[in-house]
N, C-alpha and C positions, 0 to 999 in steps of 0.2 A: 355679462355680456354671454347670450346663450348660444350654445353648440349648433351648430347648423348639422341635423342627422339626415342622411338620403336614405329615405323610405324606400326607393325602389330598389336598393339593395338588399338580396337576403342576410339574415344574419348567419352567423359564423357556425353555430350550429348545423344549419340547412345545408349550406355549403360541403360540410364533412359529410352528414347524411346521403348526400346526393353522392358524392365520391365514392362512398362506402358501398351506395347501391349499383353504380357501375360496376365497381371490382366485381363485387357479389354477382352480377349477371355474365361478367366475361368468365368469371369460375365457371359457372353451371353452364354456360355455351361449351366452353373449352372440353369442361368433363362430358357432355353430351357428344359432343365431335369425336371425342376418343373412343366412343363407343364402336364408330366404323372398323376402322384398322384392329380394333381387339375383337370384334365379330369376323373379320376376314383371316385373321390369325386363327382364331379358335376352329373355323373351319375347314382350314389349312393342315393344321397338326394334331387336334382332338382324333383319337383312335374312333372308328365308326363299327358297330355292328355289320357281320358278315350275313347277309339275306341272300337265301336259295331259291329260284323258283322252280315250282313244281306244279303240272295241271295248270288250273285255273288260277293258282296262288303262289304263295311259297312260304318258307319258315327260317327262323334263324338257326344260323348252325352253331354259335356259341351262344346258349341262352343262358348261361349262370349268370350270378349277381355281379360277378368282377364284369362281364363284359357291357351288362346293363348300366353301370353306373361310371364307366370309364370316361365318359364324354362328359359326366357331370363334375368329375373330379378335376379334369383338366381346366374346366370352367371357373371352379371354385379357385384353383392355385391362380390362374390369369387375374381373377376378380382381386383376390389378396395381393400379388405383387402389385398391380397397377393402383390399389386404393393406397398401399404403403407408399408410394412415390407420390400420390395427388396430395395425402396428408404431410407430408414432408415441405411439397412448395407452397401450401395454402399455410403452413406453420410461419411460414417466412413473411407472410402477407398479413395473417389475423392481426398482429399487434398494433400495424398503423390504421384497418381498415375495421378493425372489432369484431365481435361475435357474428354478425351478418353472413361473414365467410363460411362459418361453421354450417350455417344451415345451408348456404349454396353448395358446399361440400356435400352435404348429405343429398340433397336434391339431384345435383347434377352427376354424382356418383351412382344413384337409383336408377336414373333416365337413363345413363352410358349404359349399365349392366344390362338393361331392359333392351336396350337398343342393339347390344350385341347379340343377347341370345335369340333375339328375331333374325337380326342379318344373317346370321351362322346356319339359320334354320332353311332360310329362303334361298341361301347360295347352295346348298347340299339338297333341298328338293326338287327342283326342276331335273338335275341329273340324272337323279334315282328314278324319276316319274316318266322319262322320255325312255328309258331303257328297259324298265323292269319286265314290262309284259312283251317287250321283242327279244328278249334272247331266249336261249336255246333251255329246255329244261335241265335242272342239274346244275348251271351254271351260278357261282358265286358273282355276287355284286356288293358293292358297299352300300349301306342303308344310310338315310340321311340323319342330320344332328337334330338333336331335340334336347332341350332341360327338362329331365323327367322331373327330380325334386324343384319346386318352386322357392324354396329357401335358398337354394344356391344362388338366386341373383341378388339375396341380402350380401353376400359376400363383401361385393367390392366397397360399398358403401359403411359397411361395419367395419372392416378394416381402415378404409380412410379416417373415419372418425375416433378410432382407437390409436392410431398412428399421429393424428391431429394432437388429441390429448396428452400420448406420452411424449412427443418431442416439444409441447408447448411446457410440460412439467420439466424436461430436461433442461430448457433453455433458460428458464424463469428464475432460477437464482442468477446467472450470468449477466443478465440484462439490469439487472437491479446497478442503479449508478453508485459507486462510491464516494462517500463524503470528501469533500477537498481538506486536505489538511492545513488547519490554522495555527498561523505562529505567532505565538503572544511572547512579545518581549518586554522587558523590563528597564525602566531607567535608571541612570546611575545612581550611585549610593547617595551622593551628593544632591541629588535633585536635576542635575544637567541630563543632557543627552536628550534624544527624539524617543517618542513610542515606538518599541518595536526594537529599538536596539540593544543587544546583548552584551551588558558588561562583565566581564570576571569578576568572579568575588575576591575580596583584598587577600593578600598571603602574609600572614604573622609570622614573625620568625624571632628570635632570642636576641638577636642583632638589632642595636638601635638604629634608626635612619641616620645616614650622614648627616654631619652639621650640628647634630645633638649633643649636651653633654649628658653622660650617662649617671 
């Protein structure tokens, strides 16, 4: 008798791939959405350079190297922190959905980092441009934020992938299932007993058994 196969139903591997693709899309979209609060947080906490108006232009009061890279340092540290947390969360899902989540982690982290940099720039730019040339000469004001080192944007995805790799290696030995113990018994010495029953060995003494003549 032939087995009836429903051709309309997709195979098991297709269902697994579809589920993994959905999970990867959710991970990438969630990381991209995280870029919005990350950009707002960077705009609120990162130190800005002080700009002083003079005549028709202006100048930076603190033009040393530390003041120039202070905002980049904050963006770098924020990206490392968010990337480590994202890698830890994805590590708990990658075993079920496969390496597709690692790709989604990299793409979503890169998009979220770029969105945070652009949003932090455009949040602080209108505040500066609307009042820069309306203030009196010699009055200091905060300059707008911008990521000067482009490589800083890659800190978030790099930290996320390294955290995923590290946490996966740390969890791997614990996830290997231990083999179940197998109890092997022996039957009785006289051939009686069921397999799996354990009979103690006979104990021989110098005294003959009762009822026998020495």
